[in-house]
C-alpha positions in Angstrom: -163.5 -29.3 -34.0 -161.4 -31.3 -36.2 -162.9 -32.7 -39.7 -163.7 -35.9 -38.3 -165.4 -34.5 -35.4 -167.5 -32.1 -37.6 -168.4 -34.8 -40.1 -169.6 -37.3 -37.5 -171.4 -34.1 -35.4 -173.5 -33.4 -39.0 -173.9 -37.2 -39.9 -175.6 -37.5 -36.2 -178.0 -34.7 -37.2 -178.5 -36.1 -40.8 -179.3 -39.7 -39.4 -181.7 -38.4 -36.8 -183.6 -36.6 -39.4 -184.0 -39.8 -41.4 -185.1 -41.8 -38.5 -187.8 -39.6 -37.5 -189.2 -39.5 -41.1 -188.9 -43.5 -41.3 -190.8 -43.4 -38.0 -193.3 -41.0 -39.5 -193.7 -43.1 -42.5 -194.0 -46.6 -40.8 -196.7 -44.9 -38.5 -198.8 -43.7 -41.1 -198.4 -39.7 -39.5 -199.1 -37.9 -42.9 -198.5 -34.4 -41.2 -195.3 -33.9 -39.6 -192.7 -31.1 -38.8 -189.3 -31.9 -38.7 -187.1 -29.5 -37.0 -183.5 -29.5 -36.1 -181.1 -26.9 -34.6 -178.3 -27.6 -37.0 -178.9 -24.8 -39.4 -176.2 -26.5 -42.0 -177.9 -29.8 -42.1 -181.1 -27.9 -42.9 -179.6 -26.1 -45.5 -178.1 -29.4 -47.0 -181.6 -30.9 -46.7 -183.4 -28.3 -48.3 -180.9 -27.6 -51.0 -182.4 -28.2 -54.4 -179.5 -29.4 -56.0 -177.7 -32.8 -55.1 -176.0 -33.0 -52.1 -172.4 -33.5 -52.3 -171.2 -33.9 -49.0 -170.3 -37.1 -47.4 -173.7 -37.3 -45.9 -175.1 -37.2 -49.4 -176.3 -40.6 -49.7 -178.4 -39.8 -46.4 -179.6 -36.6 -47.6 -180.9 -38.1 -50.8 -182.8 -40.8 -48.7 -184.4 -38.0 -46.4 -185.4 -36.1 -49.6 -187.1 -39.2 -50.9 -188.9 -39.6 -47.5 -190.0 -36.2 -47.5 -191.8 -36.8 -51.0 -193.3 -39.6 -49.8 -194.8 -37.4 -47.2 -195.1 -34.2 -48.9 -193.0 -32.5 -46.8 -191.7 -29.6 -48.3 -188.5 -28.6 -45.9 -186.8 -29.1 -42.8 -187.3 -26.4 -40.4 -184.5 -24.6 -38.2 -185.0 -24.2 -34.7 -182.7 -22.7 -32.0 -181.3 -24.9 -29.7 -182.6 -23.8 -26.8 -186.4 -23.6 -28.5 -185.8 -27.3 -29.3 -184.1 -29.4 -26.5 -185.7 -32.9 -27.3 -184.2 -32.7 -31.0 -180.7 -31.6 -29.5 -181.2 -34.5 -26.9 -182.1 -37.1 -29.9 -179.1 -35.8 -31.9 -176.7 -36.2 -29.5 -177.9 -39.7 -29.0 -177.6 -40.6 -32.5 -174.0 -39.1 -32.9 -173.0 -41.2 -30.0 -174.4 -44.4 -31.6 -172.9 -43.4 -35.1 -169.4 -42.7 -33.3 -169.9 -46.4 -32.2 -170.8 -47.9 -35.4 -167.9 -46.1 -37.4 -165.3 -47.4 -34.8 -166.4 -51.2 -35.5 
């Protein structure tokens, strides 16, 4: 996987987490568990320090949403245990690629 593909892959997962949290805030869902099968994204979001990755701005927005909902961390779940999240992340990644190519 080249650098751009890797960036788009991670960005899709990060964006999917952000969309899930925004939906939970809009629906007043005070108690949610967010899981993803991308361990790299879980580490980026759960890191205490500022995220310096290309997705850092979105990660900061996620952290703000998490604080609104009092969620302390995003959880990792292997792909075979979390097929719904994988399907959503693939969908968001395809949308992200279309957005970037505009």
